[in-house]
Backbone as JSON Lines, residues from 0, in Angstrom:
{"i":0,"aa":"M","n":[-106.99,19.43,-39.95],"ca":[-105.7,19.51,-40.6],"c":[-105.7,20.67,-41.6]}
{"i":1,"aa":"V","n":[-104.56,20.86,-42.19],"ca":[-104.39,21.94,-43.15],"c":[-104.97,21.53,-44.49]}
{"i":2,"aa":"N","n":[-105.78,22.43,-45.06],"ca":[-106.31,22.22,-46.41],"c":[-106.23,23.56,-47.14]}
{"i":3,"aa":"A","n":[-106.56,23.57,-48.42],"ca":[-106.45,24.79,-49.23],"c":[-107.3,25.92,-48.68]}
{"i":4,"aa":"E","n":[-108.48,25.6,-48.18],"ca":[-109.37,26.62,-47.63],"c":[-108.75,27.27,-46.38]}
{"i":5,"aa":"L","n":[-108.15,26.48,-45.53],"ca":[-107.52,27.02,-44.33],"c":[-106.35,27.93,-44.7]}
{"i":6,"aa":"V","n":[-105.52,27.49,-45.64],"ca":[-104.39,28.31,-46.09],"c":[-104.89,29.65,-46.62]}
{"i":7,"aa":"E","n":[-105.92,29.63,-47.45],"ca":[-106.47,30.86,-48.01],"c":[-106.99,31.78,-46.91]}
{"i":8,"aa":"T","n":[-107.68,31.22,-45.94],"ca":[-108.21,32.01,-44.83],"c":[-107.08,32.65,-44.03]}
{"i":9,"aa":"I","n":[-106.07,31.89,-43.71],"ca":[-104.93,32.41,-42.95],"c":[-104.25,33.54,-43.72]}
{"i":10,"aa":"V","n":[-103.97,33.3,-44.99],"ca":[-103.27,34.3,-45.81],"c":[-104.1,35.56,-45.94]}
{"i":11,"aa":"N","n":[-105.4,35.43,-46.11],"ca":[-106.26,36.61,-46.24],"c":[-106.29,37.45,-44.97]}
{"i":12,"aa":"K","n":[-106.12,36.83,-43.82],"ca":[-106.14,37.55,-42.54],"c":[-104.76,38.06,-42.13]}
{"i":13,"aa":"L","n":[-103.72,37.5,-42.72],"ca":[-102.35,37.82,-42.36],"c":[-101.93,39.17,-42.95]}
{"i":14,"aa":"A","n":[-101.3,40.0,-42.14],"ca":[-100.79,41.29,-42.62],"c":[-99.62,41.07,-43.57]}
{"i":15,"aa":"D","n":[-99.42,42.01,-44.5],"ca":[-98.25,41.95,-45.36],"c":[-97.01,41.9,-44.49]}
{"i":16,"aa":"G","n":[-96.1,41.0,-44.82],"ca":[-94.89,40.83,-44.02],"c":[-95.06,39.84,-42.88]}
{"i":17,"aa":"G","n":[-96.3,39.41,-42.62],"ca":[-96.55,38.44,-41.57],"c":[-96.03,37.06,-41.93]}
{"i":18,"aa":"C","n":[-95.74,36.27,-40.91],"ca":[-95.15,34.95,-41.13],"c":[-96.04,33.83,-40.59]}
{"i":19,"aa":"I","n":[-95.89,32.67,-41.23],"ca":[-96.57,31.45,-40.82],"c":[-95.48,30.4,-40.6]}
{"i":20,"aa":"F","n":[-95.4,29.88,-39.39],"ca":[-94.43,28.84,-39.05],"c":[-95.14,27.51,-39.05]}
{"i":21,"aa":"V","n":[-94.6,26.55,-39.81],"ca":[-95.21,25.22,-39.92],"c":[-94.15,24.19,-39.57]}
{"i":22,"aa":"Q","n":[-94.52,23.24,-38.7],"ca":[-93.58,22.17,-38.38],"c":[-94.33,20.9,-38.04]}
{"i":23,"aa":"T","n":[-93.69,19.78,-38.34],"ca":[-94.2,18.46,-37.98],"c":[-93.05,17.46,-38.05]}
{"i":24,"aa":"D","n":[-93.21,16.38,-37.34],"ca":[-92.22,15.31,-37.42],"c":[-92.7,14.2,-38.35]}
{"i":25,"aa":"I","n":[-93.86,14.35,-38.94],"ca":[-94.41,13.32,-39.82],"c":[-94.17,13.75,-41.26]}
{"i":26,"aa":"E","n":[-93.33,12.99,-41.95],"ca":[-92.84,13.38,-43.28],"c":[-93.96,13.63,-44.29]}
{"i":27,"aa":"F","n":[-94.92,12.71,-44.41],"ca":[-95.96,12.9,-45.43],"c":[-96.84,14.1,-45.12]}
{"i":28,"aa":"L","n":[-97.06,14.39,-43.83],"ca":[-97.84,15.58,-43.47],"c":[-97.06,16.85,-43.81]}
{"i":29,"aa":"A","n":[-95.76,16.83,-43.57],"ca":[-94.93,17.99,-43.9],"c":[-95.04,18.28,-45.39]}
{"i":30,"aa":"E","n":[-94.89,17.26,-46.21],"ca":[-94.96,17.47,-47.66],"c":[-96.32,18.02,-48.08]}
{"i":31,"aa":"E","n":[-97.38,17.47,-47.53],"ca":[-98.73,17.94,-47.88],"c":[-98.95,19.39,-47.43]}
{"i":32,"aa":"M","n":[-98.6,19.68,-46.19],"ca":[-98.82,21.04,-45.67],"c":[-97.95,22.06,-46.38]}
{"i":33,"aa":"F","n":[-96.67,21.74,-46.52],"ca":[-95.77,22.69,-47.16],"c":[-96.23,22.98,-48.59]}
{"i":34,"aa":"E","n":[-96.67,21.96,-49.31],"ca":[-97.12,22.15,-50.68],"c":[-98.35,23.06,-50.74]}
{"i":35,"aa":"L","n":[-99.26,22.9,-49.83],"ca":[-100.45,23.78,-49.8],"c":[-100.05,25.24,-49.59]}
{"i":36,"aa":"F","n":[-99.1,25.49,-48.72],"ca":[-98.64,26.87,-48.52],"c":[-97.82,27.35,-49.72]}
{"i":37,"aa":"R","n":[-97.01,26.48,-50.31],"ca":[-96.22,26.85,-51.5],"c":[-97.1,27.26,-52.67]}
{"i":38,"aa":"E","n":[-98.27,26.67,-52.78],"ca":[-99.17,26.97,-53.9],"c":[-99.75,28.38,-53.82]}
{"i":39,"aa":"N","n":[-99.72,28.99,-52.65],"ca":[-100.26,30.34,-52.51],"c":[-99.22,31.35,-53.0]}
{"i":40,"aa":"K","n":[-99.56,32.1,-54.02],"ca":[-98.63,33.03,-54.68],"c":[-98.29,34.24,-53.83]}
{"i":41,"aa":"Q","n":[-99.0,34.46,-52.73],"ca":[-98.7,35.59,-51.85],"c":[-97.63,35.25,-50.81]}
{"i":42,"aa":"L","n":[-97.2,34.0,-50.79],"ca":[-96.24,33.56,-49.79],"c":[-94.9,33.22,-50.4]}
{"i":43,"aa":"T","n":[-93.84,33.53,-49.67],"ca":[-92.5,33.07,-50.01],"c":[-92.03,32.18,-48.88]}
{"i":44,"aa":"E","n":[-91.27,31.16,-49.22],"ca":[-90.86,30.16,-48.24],"c":[-89.41,30.31,-47.86]}
{"i":45,"aa":"S","n":[-89.15,30.09,-46.58],"ca":[-87.79,29.98,-46.06],"c":[-87.71,28.64,-45.34]}
{"i":46,"aa":"V","n":[-86.75,27.83,-45.71],"ca":[-86.53,26.58,-45.0],"c":[-85.69,26.91,-43.77]}
{"i":47,"aa":"I","n":[-86.11,26.41,-42.64],"ca":[-85.39,26.69,-41.4],"c":[-85.04,25.39,-40.69]}
{"i":48,"aa":"D","n":[-83.95,25.42,-39.95],"ca":[-83.48,24.22,-39.25],"c":[-83.93,24.13,-37.8]}
{"i":49,"aa":"A","n":[-84.35,25.27,-37.25],"ca":[-84.7,25.28,-35.83],"c":[-85.99,26.05,-35.61]}
{"i":50,"aa":"N","n":[-86.64,25.76,-34.53],"ca":[-87.84,26.48,-34.12],"c":[-87.45,27.92,-33.79]}
{"i":51,"aa":"P","n":[-88.09,28.91,-34.42],"ca":[-87.72,30.31,-34.16],"c":[-88.25,30.84,-32.82]}
{"i":52,"aa":"F","n":[-89.04,30.05,-32.14],"ca":[-89.61,30.48,-30.87],"c":[-88.76,29.95,-29.71]}
{"i":53,"aa":"P","n":[-88.75,30.65,-28.59],"ca":[-87.89,30.25,-27.47],"c":[-88.37,29.01,-26.72]}
{"i":54,"aa":"V","n":[-89.61,28.6,-26.91],"ca":[-90.15,27.45,-26.19],"c":[-90.56,26.37,-27.19]}
{"i":55,"aa":"K","n":[-90.1,25.15,-26.96],"ca":[-90.46,24.02,-27.82],"c":[-91.68,23.31,-27.27]}
{"i":56,"aa":"T","n":[-92.45,22.68,-28.17],"ca":[-93.58,21.88,-27.73],"c":[-93.07,20.59,-27.1]}
{"i":57,"aa":"E","n":[-93.91,19.94,-26.31],"ca":[-93.53,18.66,-25.7],"c":[-93.22,17.62,-26.78]}
{"i":58,"aa":"R","n":[-94.03,17.62,-27.83],"ca":[-93.8,16.67,-28.93],"c":[-92.46,16.93,-29.59]}
{"i":59,"aa":"E","n":[-92.18,18.19,-29.84],"ca":[-90.92,18.56,-30.49],"c":[-89.73,18.1,-29.64]}
{"i":60,"aa":"K","n":[-89.8,18.32,-28.34],"ca":[-88.72,17.89,-27.45],"c":[-88.57,16.37,-27.47]}
{"i":61,"aa":"A","n":[-89.69,15.65,-27.45],"ca":[-89.64,14.18,-27.44],"c":[-89.05,13.64,-28.74]}
{"i":62,"aa":"V","n":[-89.47,14.2,-29.87],"ca":[-88.97,13.75,-31.17],"c":[-87.48,14.03,-31.29]}
{"i":63,"aa":"E","n":[-87.08,15.24,-30.96],"ca":[-85.65,15.58,-31.03],"c":[-84.83,14.76,-30.04]}
{"i":64,"aa":"G","n":[-85.42,14.46,-28.89],"ca":[-84.74,13.64,-27.9],"c":[-84.44,12.24,-28.39]}
{"i":65,"aa":"K","n":[-85.24,11.76,-29.34],"ca":[-85.02,10.45,-29.95],"c":[-84.1,10.54,-31.16]}
{"i":66,"aa":"G","n":[-83.65,11.74,-31.47],"ca":[-82.77,11.92,-32.62],"c":[-83.49,11.91,-33.96]}
{"i":67,"aa":"L","n":[-84.8,12.08,-33.93],"ca":[-85.59,12.06,-35.16],"c":[-85.75,13.48,-35.7]}
{"i":68,"aa":"P","n":[-85.97,13.6,-37.02],"ca":[-86.08,14.94,-37.6],"c":[-87.43,15.6,-37.39]}
{"i":69,"aa":"V","n":[-87.4,16.91,-37.26],"ca":[-88.6,17.74,-37.27],"c":[-88.48,18.6,-38.52]}
{"i":70,"aa":"R","n":[-89.5,18.54,-39.36],"ca":[-89.49,19.31,-40.61],"c":[-90.16,20.65,-40.37]}
{"i":71,"aa":"R","n":[-89.5,21.7,-40.85],"ca":[-89.98,23.05,-40.59],"c":[-89.91,23.91,-41.84]}
{"i":72,"aa":"A","n":[-90.82,24.86,-41.92],"ca":[-90.78,25.88,-42.97],"c":[-91.4,27.15,-42.42]}
{"i":73,"aa":"L","n":[-90.95,28.27,-42.95],"ca":[-91.48,29.56,-42.58],"c":[-91.94,30.25,-43.87]}
{"i":74,"aa":"F","n":[-93.18,30.67,-43.87],"ca":[-93.76,31.35,-45.04],"c":[-94.05,32.79,-44.68]}
{"i":75,"aa":"K","n":[-93.69,33.69,-45.57],"ca":[-93.88,35.13,-45.34],"c":[-94.79,35.69,-46.4]}
{"i":76,"aa":"K","n":[-95.76,36.49,-45.98],"ca":[-96.7,37.1,-46.94],"c":[-96.05,38.34,-47.54]}
{"i":77,"aa":"T","n":[-96.03,38.38,-48.85],"ca":[-95.49,39.53,-49.56],"c":[-96.58,40.56,-49.76]}
{"i":78,"aa":"A","n":[-96.18,41.78,-50.01],"ca":[-97.15,42.86,-50.22],"c":[-98.0,42.56,-51.44]}
{"i":79,"aa":"A","n":[-99.29,42.85,-51.33],"ca":[-100.23,42.56,-52.41],"c":[-100.05,43.51,-53.58]}
């Protein structure tokens, strides 16, 4: 799962202007993951309503098919 070390590793490897898309249908996981990314000062957050990619995961389709919410956020790395 996502932890502070993973976030740091991803951000350190990510080019300036690069994006990280995070989504889950599990509310407590969304809050935990989003908060870990929010704590990184090199990232800015955009709340998004839809998957920015043209293909949805099977889980995403199943959850949306049941009318349940999928929580999403997009984080962008700012120039150092």
